[in-house]
KEGUKOL-513967 format. One record per residue (C-alpha): residue in three letters; z, x, y. Coordinates in steps of 0.1 Angstrom, whole numbers, plus 2048, in hexadecimal, padded with zeros to 3 digits. Each point is the difference from the previous one (the first is absolute). Layout:
N
ALAZXY
...
***
This chain:
483
MET59B83F3D2
GLU8158067E3
PRO816822809
LEU8088187E7
PRO8218027F1
ALA818813811
TRP80D8237F2
GLY81F8027EA
THR817820806
GLY80D81D7E9
ASP806824802
LEU7E081C7FE
PRO80080E7DB
GLU8058237FB
PRO7DF8177FF
PRO7FF8177E5
PRO80F81F806
ALA7EA819815
PRO7F881D7E7
TRP7DE8057F7
ARG8077F87D9
ASN8037DC80B
ALA7E37FB81A
ALA7E97F67E6
ARG8157E17F6
VAL7FB7F4827
ILE7E281180C
GLY7E27F07F6
SER7EE7E8816
GLY7F081E813
ALA7F580D7DF
ILE7F17DD7F9
LEU7F17FD821
LEU7F18257F8
ALA7F07F57E2
PHE7F07E380B
SER7F580D823
LEU7E48167EF
GLY7E57E8800
ALA8097E881E
GLY7EA814816
GLU8028257F5
TRP7DF7FB7E7
LEU7EA7F2816
LEU80C7FE822
GLY80C822805
PRO7E080E7F5
ALA7E97E7813
ALA81280D820
THR8018257F9
ALA7DF8017F3
ARG7F47F2820
TYR815810817
GLY81281C7F4
ALA82280D7F7
ALA80B7FA822
ILE8017DC7FE
LEU81F8017E6
TRP81780681B
ILE7FE7D87FF
ALA80D7FF7DF
THR81D815808
ALA80A7E981F
SER7FB7DE7E7
ILE81480F7E7
VAL81E80C818
LEU8017E1813
GLN8017EC7DD
ALA81D8137F3
PHE80E7F5822
LEU7F87DE7F8
THR8098007D9
THR82580D806
GLU8037E881C
MET7F87E37EA
ALA81880B7E4
ARG81C80381B
TYR8027DC800
THR7FC7FE7D9
LEU81F8167FA
TYR8157EB81A
THR7F67DD7F3
GLY7EE8047E0
GLU7E47ED806
PRO7DD80D808
ILE7F2805820
PHE7EC7DF7FD
THR81F7ED7FD
GLY80E810821
PHE7DF7F880F
MET8037DB7F9
ARG821801810
THR7F1802821
ALA7F47E2815
PRO7EC7EC7F8
GLY80C7FD7DE
PRO7F880A7DB
ALA7E37E87FE
PHE7F080C81C
TRP8038277F6
GLY7FF7F67DB
TRP7DA7F3803
ILE7F681B818
TYR80C8207EB
ALA7F57ED7E4
GLY7D97FE810
LEU80182280D
HIS80480B7DD
LEU7E57F07F5
LEU7E980B81C
GLN80D8247FB
ILE7FE8027D8
GLY7E87E47FA
TRP7E1812803
PRO7F180E7DF
GLY7F082180A
TRP8178117EA
ALA7F17EE7E3
LEU7DA80480D
ALA807822809
ALA80C8097DA
ALA7DF7ED7F4
THR7EE81E816
ALA80F81A7EB
ILE7FA7EF7DD
ALA7DA7F680C
ALA7FB825806
LEU8078097DE
PHE7E57E67F4
VAL7E580B81A
GLY808823800
ARG801804826
VAL8137F581B
PRO7F87DC809
ASP7EB7F581E
GLU7F47DE80D
GLY7E97FB7E6
ASP81F7FC7E8
ARG8147E7814
VAL7FC7E37E2
VAL80A8167E4
VAL81F80B814
LEU8047DE80B
TYR8047F37DD
VAL81381C7F5
GLY8167FB81C
TYR8077DA7F8
LEU80A80B7DD
THR81881A80B
PHE8127E9817
LEU8007E57E8
VAL80A81A7E3
SER81F80A81B
ILE8097D9804
LEU7FF7FD7D9
LEU81981D7FB
VAL8197F2818
LEU7FE7DC7EF
LEU8048127DD
GLY82480B80B
GLU8178117E6
ARG7E68037E7
VAL7EF819810
GLU81B80D816
LYS80E81F7EE
THR7DD80A7F9
LEU7F67FF824
GLU81F811809
TYR7F78207EA
ALA7E0803808
GLU8087FE826
ARG81681C7FC
LEU7E78117ED
MET7E67FE81A
ILE81380881D
GLY80B8227EE
TRP7DE8057F8
VAL7F37F3827
LEU81781C80D
ALA7F881A7EA
PHE7DC7FD803
LEU802800826
LEU81681D803
LEU7EF8147E6
ALA7DC7F7813
GLY80F80B81F
LEU80F8217F3
PHE7E180D7EC
LEU7DE7F2811
ALA80A7FA825
PRO800822817
ALA820811811
GLU7F37F6821
VAL7FB7DD7F7
TRP8257FC7F4
SER80B810823
THR7E57EA814
VAL8107E07F0
GLY825809801
LEU7F980A829
GLY7EF7DD805
PHE8207EF7F9
ILE80F80E822
ALA7E080580E
PRO8077F4824
LEU81B81A802
LEU7E681B7FF
GLY7EB7F4819
ALA7E97E77F0
ARG7F47DF80E
LEU8127E27F5
PHE7E27ED7F8
PRO7D78097FC
THR7E67F081B
ASP7F27EA7E6
VAL81C7F37F2
ASP7FE7E27E8
TRP8257F080A
PHE7F97E77E2
LEU8028207E7
LEU81B813810
ALA8177E0805
GLY7FB7FA7DD
PHE8088247F8
ALA81E800812
ALA80F7E17F2
TYR7F78057DC
SER80F825802
GLY8218057EB
TRP80E7DB7FA
GLY7DE7ED80A
GLY8137E4814
THR8197EF7E4
ASN81E816809
ALA8137E0801
THR8007FE7DB
LEU81581E800
THR81D7EA808
TYR7FA7E97E0
TRP80581E7EA
ILE82080A816
ARG80F7DE7F8
ASP7F67FC7DE
LYS80E8267F5
GLY81D7F680F
PHE80081A820
GLY81C7FA81A
MET80B7DA801
GLY7E27FA7E9
GLY81B8077E2
THR8137E280E
VAL7E57E4805
GLY7F97EB7DE
TYR7DE7F87F6
ALA7EF7EC7E3
PRO7E88137EE
ALA7DD7EF7F7
THR7E380F7EF
MET7DE7F480A
GLY7E080F7F7
ARG8048277FD
GLN81B7FE81C
LYS8287FB7FF
VAL8087EC81D
LEU8227FF80C
VAL80A7E4815
SER81D809815
GLN81E7ED810
ALA809804827
GLY80982380A
ILE82680D800
VAL80A81781B
PHE81C818808
PRO81780381C
PRO7FD824811
SER82380A7F5
GLU8058267FC
ASP7FB8037DC
ASN7E17EA7FE
ARG7F2815820
ARG80781F7E7
ARG7EC7EF7E5
TRP7E47F8815
ARG7F982380A
GLY7FF8087DA
TRP7EA7E77F7
TRP7E980A821
ARG8018277F5
TYR7EB7F47E3
LEU7E97E9813
THR7FA820814
VAL7FB8187E7
GLU7E57EA7EC
GLN7ED7F4821
TRP7FE81F813
TRP80481B7E4
ILE7ED7F07E8
TRP7E67E380D
ALA7F680F81E
PRO7F58237F3
GLY7F57F27DF
SER7EF7E9813
LEU7EC81C816
VAL7F68137E1
ALA7F27E07EF
MET7E97FC81D
ALA7F5822803
LEU7F780A7DD
PRO7E07E4802
ALA7F8811822
LEU8008217F2
ILE7E27F47EA
ALA7F17EE81A
ILE7FE81D818
ALA7F881A7E6
PHE7E47EF7EF
ILE7EF7E3817
PRO7EB80B81E
PRO8147FB822
GLY7F77E0814
THR7F57EC7E1
VAL80C7DA803
LEU80A7F47DF
GLY7FB7E17F4
GLY7E97E07F0
TYR8007FC7D9
GLY8098217F7
ILE821804815
GLY8108077E0
ALA7ED81E7F1
HIS7F781581E
LEU81A81B7F8
ALA7F38017DA
GLY7DE80480B
ALA80A81A81B
LEU8148147E2
ALA7E37FA7E8
GLU7E780E816
ARG81081F800
TYR8138017DE
GLY7ED7EA7E7
PRO8037E07EB
VAL8248057F6
LEU8137FF81D
TRP7E77E580A
GLY80D7E97E5
LEU82680D804
THR7FF7F4825
LEU7F17E17FC
LEU81B7F77E6
THR81D80D817
GLY7EF7EE81B
PHE7FC7E17ED
TRP8268007F5
ILE80B804821
LEU7EC7E380F
PHE8087E97E2
SER823805801
THR8027FC827
GLN7EF7DD7F8
LEU8177F87DF
ALA81D806818
ASN7F57EA81B
ALA7FB7E67EC
GLY8217FD7EF
GLY81180D820
PHE7F27E1814
ALA80C7E87EA
SER8248077FC
VAL80480A827
THR7F17E280A
PHE8147EE7EA
GLU81F81180C
ILE7F67FA822
LEU7FB7DA7FD
TRP81A7F87E9
THR81880D81B
ALA7EF7EF81E
SER7FB7DE7F0
GLY8197E97F2
ARG7E47E77F6
LEU7F181D7EC
ARG8218037EF
GLY8007DF7F6
TRP7DB7FB7F4
ARG7FE7F97DC
GLY8268007FA
GLY80282180E
ASP7E880F7E9
GLY7F7824812
ARG7E38027EC
ALA7EA7E6811
VAL807817820
PHE7F88237ED
TYR7E17F27F0
GLY7F27EC820
ALA7FF821813
LEU7F18107E3
LEU7E77E6801
VAL7F9801826
PHE7FC8277FC
THR7E57FB7E3
LEU7EF7E5812
TRP800814822
GLY7F78227EF
CYS7E07F07ED
ALA7F57F0821
ALA804822813
ILE7F48197EA
ALA7D87FA805
LEU805800829
ALA7FE824804
ASP7FD8237EF
PRO82280E7F0
LEU809814821
THR8017E4817
LEU8117EB7EB
ILE81F81A7FC
LEU7F9806825
ILE8067DF809
GLY8207FD7EB
ALA80B82480F
ASN7FC7F2824
VAL8127E37FA
ALA81C8177EF
GLY802814821
ALA8067DF817
ASN8177F67E5
LEU814821802
ALA8017FB827
ILE80E7DE7FD
VAL81B8087E9
SER80882080F
ALA8087EA820
HIS8127E87E7
THR8158157F2
LEU80C80D821
VAL80C7DE80A
VAL80F7F87DE
ASN8168227FF
ARG80C7F9825
LYS8067DA7FA
PHE8158017DD
LEU80F8237FA
PRO821809812
ARG7FE81981B
GLU80E8197EA
LEU7E67FE7E8
ARG7E27FE818
PRO7E7818802
PRO80381C81C
LEU7E880181E
TRP7EB8167F2
ARG7F77EC7E1
GLU7F97E5814
ILE7E7813813
GLY7F180A7DD
LEU7FD7DC7F8
ALA7F07F9821
LEU7E881C7FE
SER7F67F17DF
ALA7F77DC80E
LEU7EE81381C
PHE7EC8167EA
PHE7F87E77E6
LEU7F97E481C
ALA7E881B815
LEU7EA8097E3
ALA7FE7DE7F2
LEU7F47F0825
LEU7E681F803
ALA7F37F77DD
LEU7FB7DC808
LEU7F2805824
GLN7E98157F2
ARG7F57EC7E7
ILE7FB7E3819
GLY7ED817815
SER7E58097E6
ALA8007DD7F0
PRO7D87F1806
SER8017E581D
GLY7EF7DD7FF
***
């Protein structure tokens, strides 16, 4: 099996000066992750969990987000040292790049290849036309709109730079609208006691609450945990760190290529630095920026993003309600409309549609670009395919994603499709937590390895997500009809 090229050596670049006026030049990945995290689980899975079990179940989001912050910073540790994304580090371990490349490409498809977000967005559009929350009788309408929504997301990826700028402006505008809408709805419509209930729910076990309800649906709660925060695709942060030149990412060369909407950077082998006194000083500077963006920006912001839709669910959906079916994208709108009329009905549906559609669009482009780079790094055979034309791999990945999605979209209702991907994401989080622990112990010099308490955080992350994924799997197996 062909090994990856050996690292080069060099000195770690100086980080920007520490004062806050320079922080905006470096801090960014945490803010980017926060912007995209609203929608990966907050709009649907948070309300589904809190409507059914109450605000006390929000402690799972707290645990997930804290453990993901440990995981993300430790994956970034490898990238700061080598300039390589963490997936390349995984591929440097036995049994080699081809094995891990195809494993992680397959896991990526199984995680985000289920187009539940397109189908859930279709429930919001269908609700606008039928004037109520869709039900099982509206399945065919929702399904047709879901196919259209899914294929439009693929088309936008294919159109590339022709629509890229327009979409960027629309995304910025709509992210501002979504945050403002949810914040204003919470401030002016949710009673003060609901704010208190939701806030305390994030630390409920510390106040004596039970960890889990008696009639627990592990499939829902495992998916809720995995899709809190960044939703299982945390490793893609390390591409951002490399591309923006953080740490040794500023010394690694790459060849830019535009494929669809995606600008893919095909990097060379990593470059590492000797742990001299000057390099260790620079390392501490880069690490401070990473700590600020992950622990001071992303983690608290992700808790707020989870809390805002939960406020609406707790305030306006009767306790014990089981959300799902072919109206999942319209339940919050229906709850607000019942109390406040048609204006909030329309605004909430449009807000939900954008959250869900933009998630589907990000999944389509993200899958193609991440899978391209994983396989391009892993396989010399692919790098030589068709004269080294990377577009064949990129568009091949997008074609697989499209065919898989078209086959999968009719298999189940939107929430079930989303939960399938979310449970795979939970298993994936367990795998990459353990793999990151191995990579950092194997490749980083002793002076730069994480301290024991951070390694314990990674181990807890692996155990937490693995336990929930196994409980969900065993429950589904136990409830499956026999014979």
